[in-house]
C-alpha positions as CSV (number, residue, x, y, z in Angstrom):
1,M,-27.9,-52.7,-46.3
2,I,-24.7,-51.8,-44.4
3,R,-26.4,-52.3,-41.1
4,T,-27.7,-55.7,-42.4
5,L,-24.2,-56.6,-43.5
6,Q,-22.8,-55.5,-40.2
7,R,-25.3,-57.6,-38.3
8,K,-24.6,-60.6,-40.6
9,F,-20.8,-60.1,-40.0
10,I,-21.4,-60.1,-36.2
11,A,-23.7,-63.1,-36.4
12,I,-21.3,-65.2,-38.6
13,A,-18.2,-64.3,-36.5
14,S,-20.1,-65.0,-33.2
15,G,-21.5,-68.3,-34.6
16,C,-18.0,-69.4,-35.6
17,I,-16.4,-68.6,-32.3
18,L,-19.4,-70.2,-30.5
19,L,-18.9,-73.4,-32.5
20,I,-15.2,-73.4,-31.9
21,L,-15.7,-72.8,-28.1
22,T,-18.3,-75.5,-27.9
23,V,-16.1,-78.1,-29.7
24,V,-13.0,-77.2,-27.7
25,L,-14.8,-77.2,-24.3
26,L,-16.7,-80.4,-25.2
27,C,-13.5,-82.1,-26.2
28,I,-11.7,-81.0,-23.0
29,N,-14.5,-82.1,-20.7
30,L,-14.9,-85.4,-22.5
31,I,-11.2,-86.1,-22.4
32,S,-11.1,-85.1,-18.7
33,Y,-14.1,-87.4,-17.9
34,Y,-12.6,-90.3,-19.9
35,S,-9.2,-89.8,-18.3
36,G,-10.7,-89.8,-14.8
37,Y,-13.0,-92.8,-15.5
38,R,-10.1,-94.8,-17.1
39,D,-7.7,-94.0,-14.1
40,S,-10.4,-95.0,-11.6
41,M,-11.3,-98.1,-13.4
42,S,-7.6,-99.0,-13.7
43,I,-7.2,-98.7,-9.9
44,L,-10.3,-100.8,-9.4
45,S,-8.9,-103.5,-11.8
46,Y,-5.6,-103.4,-9.9
47,I,-7.4,-104.1,-6.7
48,A,-9.4,-106.9,-8.3
49,A,-6.2,-108.4,-9.7
50,N,-5.0,-108.6,-6.1
51,N,-8.3,-110.4,-5.1
52,G,-9.9,-107.4,-3.4
53,R,-7.1,-105.8,-1.5
54,M,-4.7,-102.9,-2.2
55,P,-1.2,-104.3,-1.7
56,E,0.9,-102.5,1.0
57,E,3.7,-102.0,-1.5
58,D,3.1,-99.3,-4.0
59,P,2.9,-100.6,-7.6
60,D,5.6,-99.8,-10.1
61,S,4.3,-96.9,-12.2
62,S,5.5,-98.6,-15.4
63,D,3.3,-101.6,-14.7
64,V,0.0,-99.8,-14.3
65,E,-2.0,-97.3,-16.3
66,F,-2.8,-94.9,-13.5
67,F,-0.8,-92.3,-11.7
68,V,0.9,-93.7,-8.6
69,T,1.4,-91.7,-5.4
70,R,2.6,-92.6,-2.0
71,E,-0.9,-91.9,-0.6
72,L,-2.7,-94.1,-3.2
73,R,-3.3,-96.9,-0.7
74,F,-4.6,-94.6,1.9
75,E,-6.7,-92.2,-0.2
76,T,-8.5,-95.1,-2.2
77,R,-11.9,-95.8,-0.6
78,Y,-13.3,-99.2,-1.5
79,F,-15.2,-102.2,-0.2
80,S,-16.2,-105.6,-1.5
81,V,-19.3,-107.8,-1.4
82,I,-19.1,-111.7,-1.5
83,T,-21.9,-113.7,-3.0
84,D,-22.3,-117.3,-4.2
85,M,-22.6,-118.0,-8.0
86,D,-26.4,-117.7,-7.7
87,G,-26.1,-114.1,-6.3
88,N,-27.0,-115.0,-2.7
89,Y,-25.4,-112.5,-0.3
90,I,-22.6,-113.9,2.0
91,G,-20.7,-111.0,3.5
92,T,-19.1,-107.6,3.1
93,N,-15.5,-106.4,3.7
94,N,-15.7,-102.6,4.3
95,E,-12.6,-102.1,6.4
96,H,-11.3,-99.6,3.7
97,I,-14.3,-97.4,3.8
98,Y,-16.2,-95.8,6.7
99,S,-19.5,-94.5,5.3
100,I,-21.0,-97.8,3.8
101,S,-23.1,-100.1,6.1
102,D,-23.8,-103.7,5.4
103,T,-27.4,-102.8,4.4
104,E,-26.2,-100.2,1.8
105,A,-23.6,-102.7,0.5
106,E,-26.3,-105.3,0.0
107,K,-28.5,-102.8,-1.8
108,M,-25.7,-101.8,-4.2
109,Y,-24.8,-105.4,-5.1
110,T,-28.5,-106.0,-5.7
111,E,-28.5,-103.2,-8.3
112,V,-25.4,-104.7,-9.9
113,F,-27.0,-108.1,-10.3
114,A,-30.2,-106.6,-11.7
115,G,-28.1,-104.8,-14.4
116,C,-26.2,-108.0,-15.3
117,K,-23.0,-106.0,-15.8
118,T,-19.4,-107.0,-14.9
119,K,-18.2,-103.4,-14.6
120,G,-19.7,-100.0,-14.6
121,S,-20.9,-97.2,-12.3
122,L,-23.8,-96.4,-9.9
123,K,-24.9,-93.7,-7.6
124,L,-25.8,-94.0,-3.9
125,S,-27.3,-90.9,-2.4
126,D,-24.7,-88.2,-3.3
127,S,-21.8,-90.6,-3.9
128,Y,-20.5,-92.1,-7.1
129,F,-19.1,-95.6,-7.2
130,L,-17.4,-97.7,-9.8
131,F,-17.8,-101.5,-9.6
132,Q,-16.2,-104.6,-11.0
133,V,-17.2,-108.3,-10.7
134,K,-14.7,-111.1,-10.4
135,E,-15.0,-114.8,-9.8
136,L,-12.7,-116.3,-7.1
137,S,-12.5,-119.6,-5.3
138,G,-13.1,-119.8,-1.6
139,Q,-9.4,-120.7,-1.1
140,E,-8.3,-117.5,-2.8
141,L,-10.7,-115.4,-0.7
142,N,-9.5,-117.0,2.5
143,E,-5.9,-116.5,1.6
144,T,-6.2,-112.8,0.7
145,L,-9.4,-110.9,1.5
146,F,-10.7,-112.7,4.5
147,A,-7.4,-114.1,6.0
148,G,-7.9,-114.6,9.7
149,S,-11.5,-113.2,9.7
150,V,-14.5,-115.0,11.1
151,L,-16.1,-115.0,7.6
152,S,-13.4,-117.3,6.4
153,T,-15.0,-120.2,8.3
154,F,-18.2,-119.9,6.1
155,L,-16.3,-120.1,2.8
156,D,-15.8,-123.5,1.1
157,N,-12.3,-123.6,-0.3
158,T,-13.4,-125.7,-3.3
159,A,-16.5,-123.6,-4.2
160,Q,-16.6,-120.6,-6.6
161,Y,-17.7,-117.2,-5.4
162,K,-18.3,-113.7,-6.9
163,L,-16.3,-110.8,-5.6
164,I,-18.0,-107.4,-6.3
165,L,-15.6,-104.5,-5.7
166,F,-16.9,-101.0,-5.2
167,M,-14.7,-97.9,-5.2
168,D,-15.8,-94.5,-4.1
169,C,-15.0,-91.9,-6.9
170,T,-17.1,-89.1,-5.6
171,N,-14.3,-86.6,-5.1
172,R,-12.7,-87.4,-8.4
173,F,-16.0,-87.0,-10.4
174,H,-16.8,-83.9,-8.3
175,H,-13.6,-82.3,-9.5
176,I,-14.4,-83.2,-13.1
177,H,-17.9,-81.8,-12.8
178,S,-16.6,-78.6,-11.2
179,M,-14.1,-78.2,-14.0
180,G,-16.9,-78.7,-16.5
181,T,-19.0,-76.1,-14.9
182,F,-16.1,-73.7,-14.6
183,S,-15.2,-74.2,-18.3
184,V,-18.8,-73.5,-19.4
185,M,-18.8,-70.3,-17.4
186,L,-15.4,-69.3,-18.7
187,G,-16.6,-70.1,-22.3
188,A,-19.7,-68.0,-21.8
189,V,-17.7,-65.0,-20.5
190,C,-15.2,-65.4,-23.4
191,F,-18.1,-65.6,-25.9
192,A,-19.7,-62.5,-24.5
193,V,-16.4,-60.6,-24.6
194,F,-15.8,-61.7,-28.2
195,V,-19.3,-60.6,-29.3
196,L,-18.7,-57.2,-27.6
197,L,-15.4,-56.8,-29.3
198,V,-16.8,-57.8,-32.7
199,S,-19.7,-55.4,-32.3
200,V,-17.3,-52.6,-31.5
201,F,-14.9,-53.3,-34.4
202,S,-17.5,-54.5,-36.9
203,K,-17.9,-51.0,-38.3
204,R,-14.2,-50.9,-39.0
205,A,-14.4,-54.3,-40.7
206,V,-17.3,-53.3,-43.1
207,K,-16.0,-49.7,-43.6
208,P,-14.5,-50.4,-47.0
209,V,-17.7,-52.1,-48.2
210,A,-19.7,-49.1,-46.8
211,E,-17.5,-46.6,-48.5
212,N,-17.8,-48.5,-51.9
213,Y,-21.5,-48.8,-51.4
214,E,-21.8,-45.0,-50.7
215,K,-19.7,-44.3,-53.8
216,Q,-21.9,-46.6,-55.8
217,K,-25.1,-44.9,-54.7
218,Q,-23.6,-41.5,-55.3
219,F,-22.4,-42.5,-58.8
220,I,-25.9,-43.9,-59.7
221,T,-27.6,-40.7,-58.4
222,N,-25.1,-38.4,-60.2
223,A,-25.0,-40.4,-63.4
224,G,-28.8,-40.6,-63.4
225,H,-29.2,-36.8,-63.2
226,E,-26.4,-36.3,-65.8
227,L,-28.1,-38.7,-68.2
228,K,-31.5,-37.0,-67.9
229,T,-30.2,-33.9,-69.8
230,P,-28.9,-35.6,-72.9
231,L,-31.9,-38.0,-73.0
232,T,-34.2,-35.0,-72.9
233,I,-32.3,-33.3,-75.7
234,I,-32.3,-36.5,-77.8
235,S,-36.1,-36.8,-77.3
236,A,-36.6,-33.2,-78.2
237,N,-34.5,-33.5,-81.3
238,A,-36.5,-36.6,-82.4
239,E,-39.7,-34.6,-82.0
240,V,-38.2,-31.8,-84.1
241,I,-37.2,-34.3,-86.8
242,E,-40.7,-35.7,-86.8
243,A,-42.2,-32.3,-87.0
244,M,-40.0,-31.4,-90.0
245,D,-40.0,-34.8,-91.9
246,G,-42.8,-36.7,-90.4
247,K,-42.6,-39.9,-88.3
248,S,-40.4,-42.7,-89.5
249,E,-39.2,-46.0,-88.1
250,W,-35.9,-44.4,-87.1
251,T,-37.5,-41.6,-85.1
252,Q,-39.8,-44.1,-83.4
253,S,-36.9,-46.3,-82.5
254,I,-35.0,-43.3,-81.1
255,R,-38.1,-42.3,-79.0
256,H,-38.5,-45.9,-77.8
257,Q,-34.9,-46.3,-76.7
258,V,-35.0,-42.9,-75.0
259,D,-38.1,-44.0,-73.1
260,R,-36.3,-47.2,-72.1
261,L,-33.2,-45.4,-70.9
262,T,-35.3,-42.8,-69.1
263,G,-37.2,-45.6,-67.3
264,L,-33.9,-47.3,-66.4
265,V,-32.4,-44.1,-65.0
266,N,-35.6,-43.4,-63.0
267,D,-35.6,-46.9,-61.5
268,L,-31.9,-46.7,-60.6
269,I,-32.4,-43.4,-58.8
270,A,-35.5,-44.7,-57.1
271,I,-33.8,-47.8,-55.8
272,A,-30.8,-45.7,-54.6
273,R,-33.2,-43.5,-52.7
274,L,-34.9,-46.6,-51.2
275,D,-31.6,-47.9,-50.1
276,E,-30.8,-44.6,-48.4
277,S,-34.2,-44.6,-46.7
278,A,-33.7,-48.1,-45.5
279,E,-30.3,-47.3,-44.2
280,R,-31.3,-44.1,-42.4
281,G,-34.6,-45.6,-41.1
282,D,-36.3,-42.2,-41.6
283,T,-39.3,-43.4,-43.6
284,V,-42.6,-42.2,-42.2
285,M,-44.8,-45.2,-41.3
286,Q,-48.5,-45.0,-41.0
287,P,-51.6,-47.3,-41.5
288,F,-52.0,-48.2,-45.2
289,A,-55.1,-49.9,-46.7
290,L,-53.4,-52.7,-48.4
291,S,-56.5,-54.6,-49.5
292,E,-58.0,-51.6,-51.3
293,A,-54.8,-50.6,-53.0
294,F,-54.0,-54.2,-54.1
295,L,-57.5,-54.7,-55.5
296,T,-57.4,-51.5,-57.5
297,L,-54.0,-52.3,-59.0
298,A,-55.1,-55.9,-59.7
299,E,-58.1,-54.7,-61.7
300,D,-55.8,-52.4,-63.7
301,F,-53.5,-55.2,-64.6
302,R,-56.4,-57.5,-65.4
303,T,-56.9,-55.5,-68.6
304,V,-53.2,-55.7,-69.4
305,A,-53.2,-59.5,-68.9
306,E,-56.3,-60.0,-71.0
307,Q,-54.8,-58.0,-73.9
308,Q,-51.9,-60.5,-73.9
309,G,-54.2,-63.5,-73.8
310,K,-53.6,-64.2,-70.1
311,T,-56.0,-64.4,-67.1
312,L,-55.7,-62.7,-63.8
313,E,-57.4,-64.3,-60.7
314,V,-57.8,-62.3,-57.6
315,D,-58.4,-63.5,-54.0
316,I,-58.0,-60.6,-51.7
317,Q,-59.3,-60.6,-48.1
318,P,-60.9,-57.2,-47.4
319,D,-60.0,-54.6,-44.8
320,I,-56.3,-55.6,-44.3
321,T,-54.2,-52.7,-43.1
322,V,-50.4,-52.7,-42.7
323,T,-48.0,-50.1,-41.2
324,G,-45.9,-48.6,-43.9
325,S,-45.2,-45.8,-46.4
326,E,-47.9,-45.5,-49.1
327,K,-45.8,-44.7,-52.1
328,P,-43.2,-47.5,-51.7
329,L,-46.0,-50.1,-50.9
330,R,-47.9,-49.1,-54.0
331,E,-44.7,-49.5,-56.0
332,L,-44.2,-52.9,-54.5
333,L,-47.7,-54.1,-55.6
334,S,-47.2,-52.7,-59.0
335,I,-43.8,-54.4,-59.4
336,L,-45.1,-57.8,-58.4
337,L,-48.2,-57.6,-60.6
338,D,-46.2,-56.3,-63.6
339,N,-43.5,-58.9,-63.2
340,A,-46.1,-61.7,-63.0
341,V,-48.0,-60.6,-66.1
342,K,-44.8,-59.9,-68.0
343,Y,-43.2,-63.3,-67.4
344,C,-46.4,-65.4,-67.4
345,D,-46.4,-68.1,-70.2
346,D,-48.6,-67.4,-73.2
347,G,-52.2,-68.3,-72.4
348,G,-51.3,-68.8,-68.7
349,S,-52.7,-67.4,-65.6
350,V,-51.7,-64.9,-62.9
351,R,-53.0,-65.3,-59.4
352,A,-53.0,-62.5,-56.8
353,A,-53.9,-63.3,-53.2
354,L,-53.9,-61.5,-49.9
355,K,-54.5,-63.2,-46.5
356,T,-53.9,-62.6,-42.9
357,Q,-52.3,-64.9,-40.3
358,K,-52.0,-63.8,-36.7
359,H,-50.2,-60.4,-36.8
360,H,-49.0,-60.6,-40.4
361,A,-50.4,-60.0,-43.9
362,F,-49.3,-62.5,-46.6
363,L,-49.3,-61.2,-50.1
364,T,-48.9,-63.8,-52.9
365,V,-48.5,-63.3,-56.6
366,S,-47.9,-66.2,-58.9
367,N,-47.8,-66.9,-62.6
368,S,-47.5,-69.8,-65.0
369,Y,-43.9,-70.6,-66.0
370,A,-43.1,-74.0,-67.5
371,E,-39.4,-73.6,-67.7
372,S,-37.2,-74.4,-64.8
373,T,-35.5,-71.4,-63.3
374,D,-33.2,-70.4,-60.4
375,C,-35.5,-68.6,-58.0
376,S,-32.7,-67.9,-55.5
377,R,-31.3,-65.2,-57.9
378,F,-34.6,-63.4,-58.5
379,F,-33.7,-60.5,-56.1
380,D,-30.2,-60.0,-57.6
381,R,-30.0,-56.7,-59.4
382,F,-30.0,-56.9,-63.2
383,Y,-30.8,-60.6,-63.1
384,R,-33.4,-61.8,-65.6
385,A,-34.8,-65.3,-65.9
386,D,-34.8,-65.2,-69.7
387,T,-31.0,-65.3,-70.3
388,S,-31.5,-64.0,-73.9
389,H,-32.8,-60.7,-72.4
390,N,-35.5,-60.6,-75.1
391,S,-36.6,-57.0,-75.6
392,E,-40.2,-58.2,-76.1
393,R,-40.3,-58.6,-72.3
394,S,-39.1,-55.1,-71.4
395,G,-37.3,-54.7,-68.2
396,Y,-33.8,-54.4,-66.7
397,G,-33.9,-57.1,-63.9
398,I,-34.1,-54.6,-61.0
399,G,-37.8,-54.7,-60.3
400,L,-37.7,-57.6,-57.8
401,S,-34.5,-56.1,-56.3
402,M,-36.5,-52.9,-55.7
403,A,-39.3,-55.0,-54.3
404,E,-36.9,-56.6,-51.8
405,T,-35.6,-53.2,-50.8
406,I,-39.1,-52.0,-50.1
407,V,-40.0,-55.1,-48.1
408,R,-36.8,-54.7,-46.1
409,L,-37.7,-51.1,-45.5
410,H,-40.9,-52.3,-43.9
411,K,-39.2,-55.0,-41.8
412,G,-40.9,-57.7,-43.8
413,R,-39.8,-60.8,-45.7
414,I,-40.1,-61.7,-49.4
415,T,-39.4,-65.2,-50.9
416,A,-39.6,-66.7,-54.4
417,Q,-40.1,-70.3,-55.3
418,Q,-41.2,-72.5,-58.3
419,S,-43.8,-75.1,-57.7
420,D,-46.2,-77.0,-60.1
421,R,-44.8,-75.0,-63.1
422,R,-45.6,-71.7,-61.3
423,I,-43.4,-68.9,-60.0
424,I,-44.7,-67.8,-56.6
425,I,-43.6,-64.6,-54.9
426,T,-44.7,-64.3,-51.3
427,V,-44.4,-61.1,-49.1
428,M,-45.0,-61.0,-45.4
429,L,-45.7,-57.6,-43.8
430,Q,-46.6,-56.5,-40.3
431,R,-50.3,-55.7,-39.8
432,S,-51.4,-52.4,-38.2
């Protein structure tokens, strides 16, 4: 139990820090990408506002949304493509970039027209570009972008043209991607260090719980042994009274209650020992014929069920063997069958099945139960579905808790659910 608690503590703490790291790193990278994209698009819009040219005078930093440096005009790589309103290519101005040819520029503007967007991004080979489309008259182009160039003679001052601006943002996005990669690596290292530290200090964190748990087990064991002596004496005195005065309802009641208390004490001691075995991991495991043992016990409980007006249906696949300890596994089968018969509705049915799937054996015990119940609490110690704790259904609410301990001891899984007015307990065990 303590090891399980320790593992859960490590898992929960690690999960929380992983979630926090993921959210923080994701926010940082998204903000970084958005900031870089916004600044780049602001620069491109600034160039578009000046009809495709970066002014020689640096802009006033209070008038623009991007960071202004003295090298802004020289470090900004951009070019423009001119088309008519129907998208027919007219020319390219690539004096502010070296690596783009007219053929590549025409290919890029074709992609822009195919996407029908006025702004966005695209990739050419290993370079990233932002683009923006603006409509200008021939006169505006001749006065700014193509002033004094040969291309100006082909532009009609009265006609409208499309100016497609492209800006190379490869370096900017490369820095953003590098920072993202570095942040992920740093986050992974931080997470690994955190898991290591939590694993080292988890024993200290669960130490108070472990101490209380050990004291609880010690108290149960000691109290159980101490209670056995007075119970034995009470039982012996009741026998003496019966021998002297004969049996009476009072002596029968004393003997009945003594038997109940003795059973409770034995169960508490048994479950404490099971917890110790599960914690130490020293249980001897060997092949156990589960099918044969389950069939034998089911036949024994069939008589008990019939005496109570209930039926027991058995569907057990033969020759199923699991790896485990014989005594605890037999106790597990007995607990499940006894619990199903005990809490089955009057005139109802109990079903016991054993099947295999791949490397596991699935043991299912179900019983009729019309009332709605909280199956999630079935494995809590001293929990009983009948809140009245009616003595007609003898028990102390620790049977299924003991069953869970046995299953955990065998590295298996046990679940409980209610479906179609039936309580279904399913156990998964590893096959030999």
